[in-house]
C-alpha positions in Angstrom: 18.1 57.6 4.0 18.3 60.2 1.1 21.3 62.3 0.3 20.1 65.3 2.3 19.6 63.1 5.4 23.1 61.6 4.9 24.6 65.1 4.7 22.7 66.2 7.9 24.0 63.1 9.7 27.6 63.8 8.4 27.2 67.4 9.8 26.2 66.1 13.2 29.1 63.6 13.3 31.6 66.3 12.3 30.3 68.6 15.0 30.7 65.9 17.6 34.2 65.0 16.3 35.3 68.7 16.4 34.0 69.0 20.0 36.1 66.0 21.1 39.2 67.2 19.2 38.8 70.7 20.7 38.7 69.5 24.3 41.6 70.8 26.4 43.4 68.5 28.7 43.2 65.4 26.5 40.6 62.7 26.1 39.5 59.9 28.3 39.9 56.4 27.0 36.1 56.3 26.3 36.3 59.6 24.4 39.2 58.2 22.3 37.1 55.2 21.4 34.2 57.4 20.6 36.4 59.6 18.3 37.6 56.5 16.4 34.0 55.4 16.1 33.0 58.8 14.7 35.9 58.6 12.1 34.7 55.2 10.9 31.0 56.4 10.8 32.0 59.4 8.8 33.9 57.3 6.3 30.9 55.0 5.9 28.6 58.0 5.4 30.8 59.6 2.8 31.1 56.2 1.0 27.3 55.7 1.0 26.8 59.2 -0.4 29.4 58.6 -3.2 27.6 55.3 -4.0 24.2 57.0 -4.1 25.5 59.8 -6.4 27.2 57.3 -8.7 24.1 55.2 -9.0 22.0 58.3 -9.8 24.5 59.5 -12.4 24.5 56.2 -14.2 20.7 55.6 -14.1 20.5 53.2 -11.2 18.3 53.6 -8.2 20.3 55.3 -5.4 18.2 53.5 -2.8 20.1 50.3 -3.8 23.2 51.7 -2.2 24.1 50.2 1.1 26.4 51.0 4.0 29.6 49.0 3.7 31.2 47.4 6.7 33.9 49.3 8.5 36.6 46.8 7.4 35.8 47.4 3.8 35.5 51.2 4.0 38.6 51.6 6.1 40.6 49.2 3.8 40.4 51.5 0.8 43.8 52.5 -0.6 44.3 56.2 -1.6 
């Protein structure tokens, strides 16, 4: 997946996330699980994009970047 494809995927995930957050009347249990899944997937996509950009900037092949597992991406400290 190249940077443009990752950004397109991020856009689709964000649209779905906003649709769920904008629902009136609250979310079902399944929708809450889906929302959490979307949040994790977005974090993974942003992380992958940052990896790719860093590799490109420093002369490495961006295709060597890989999606990190949720526990690693979600465990970052601010």
